[in-house]
N, C-alpha and C positions, 0 to 999 in steps of 0.2 A: 153337429152344428146346431146351435140353439136358434130357433126361428119361431117366435110366438106371435101369432097374428090375431089382432082384435078387429073391431069394426072400423076404428079410426086410425089405429097405430099398429106398428110392428116393432117388436123387440128382437134384436139380433146381436151376435158378437160383432165387434167392430172390424170393418175393413180399413185399409190404409186411407182410402178416400173419405170414409166416414170420420175417421180420426182427424183428418185435416179440416173437415167441416166443423167438427166439434171444437177444434183448436180456434177456428175463426170466432165462434161464439164466445169461447172462454177468454180469448186474449186480444182479438183484433177488432171485433165489432165495436163501433164507437159509443153506442148508447149504454151498453152493459146494464140494462134494466134488471136482469135476473139476479145480478150480484147485490142489488138493493134488498132482495128478499131471501136469497139462499145463503144463510150464514154470513151476513155482512160484518159480523164481529170477528170473523176468522180471516186473518190476512192470507191472501192467496199468493204464493210464490210464483213469479213469472218463470215460464219455461220456454225454451225454444221449441219449434215444431218437432224437431228430432227427439228432444228430451221428453216431450209430451207423449209421442208415440211409444218410446221405450218404456216409460213409466206405466202406461196403460197396458202394454203387451206383457210386461213383467209381473203384473198384478196376479197374486195367487188366487186360485179358485176357492170358493166356499166349501165345496165338496166335489167329488168326482163328477164331471159333466155339468157342474154348476158354477159358472163364472161369477166373479164378484161384481161385475158391471155389465150392462147391456145398453146398446144404443137405441134411442127411440127415434123412429122415422114415421113421418106422415106425408102423404102425397109425394113419396120418393125423396123427401128432404130429411136430413138429420136435424132434429129439433131439440134434442136433449139426451139425457141418460138416466138410468136407474142404477143404484149401487147398494152394496151391503158390506158390512165387515163384522167380524166376531167381537162381541163384548165378552162372552165367556163360553168357550167350547165345552167346558165341563157341564154346563147347565143348558146347552143348546140354545143360546141366546144371541141373536143377530140384531144389529142396528141397521136400519135401511134408510134410503133417501131417494129423492127424485128431483130433477131440475129440468124445466122446459125453458130453453134459452130464447127461442123464437117467439116473440110477443104476439105474432099472428095466431098462435095456437094457445094463447091464454084464454081462460074462461069459456072454453068450448067443450070441456069434458075429456080432453086429450090426456091431461095429467092424471085424472081420476082413473081412466081406463088403463093407462100405462102402469100406474102404481098397483091397481087391482090385479092385473096380469102378473106383475112381478111378485107380489106377495103370494099369489096362488102357485106360481112356479116354485118359489122357495119352499113353501110348505109341502108341495107335491113331491119334490125331488130331494128332500133332505129329511133328517129326523128332528128338525127344529121343534123346540117346545114353545118358544116365544119370539116375536119380532117387535122391535121398538123403533121409534123415530124421535128425533130431537129437533126443536125449532125454537122460535122466540115469540113472545106474546104480540109482537107487531105483525106477524105473518098469519093473518086471519085465514087466508086462502088455504095454506098448508094444513092448518088445524081443522078446517072444514072438510078437506079431502080425507084426512085421517079419520075423522068422525064418521063420514059417509061409509068408510070401509070397515067400520066397527071398532076402531081403536078407541081406547079410553085414556083420558088424561090420568097419568100415574104419579106425576110429580110436577111441582111448580116451584122453582127456585127463584125467590123474589129478587128483582133488580140485579140479576146476575149477568145480563148482557147489555153492552152499550152500543147504540147505533146512533150515529150523527150527534153525539154528545148527550143523548138521553138514555136513561136506564130502562130496560125491559126485563120481564121475567123470562127465565129459561123454562121451556116446556118439554116434558118427556111424555110420550104417548106409547101405547103398546097394545098388542093383541096376542092371545094365547092360541095355540093350535086348535084346542077344542072349541073356542069361540068362533074361529074362522070356519071350521067344519060345519057347525050349526048354522052359521050365517049363509053358507053356500048351498044349503039344502033347499 
């Protein structure tokens, strides 16, 4: 069982209760503020609570003992999740992400800590060579979190994302294993 404990947050495999809390944030919560920042250019297909649970539980692991997603909890509440998927297993390259749904936990270092612990876990328990993340130029907070953790902007695809009728750049950032190791010393 994966249980990563930080100062403010905990990363764990999802229980049924946590999946239901996550479902609330993803599909039932009225404000949906996180969706304005987390890939608002990608339509999210509505799922029933049962479909959501099944999809999450059927998700393939990244490697033995390394789940593709973990739940973020703070103060015993489910506030979001971290995730990863293979871009290219032949070159040991994963794409990663994080979303904090509960706005009470925005701008307090929760996301930075969760993402740092996630990246550290992925590098420690896999043979990954590189980790990347994708966002859009309107999401300054995500780009700052990635920069704080040592990621570098590697690509900017101009005016490739449309949000609320306006074009934004697609941003690709990444970090190599050797950069992470040096940074963590």
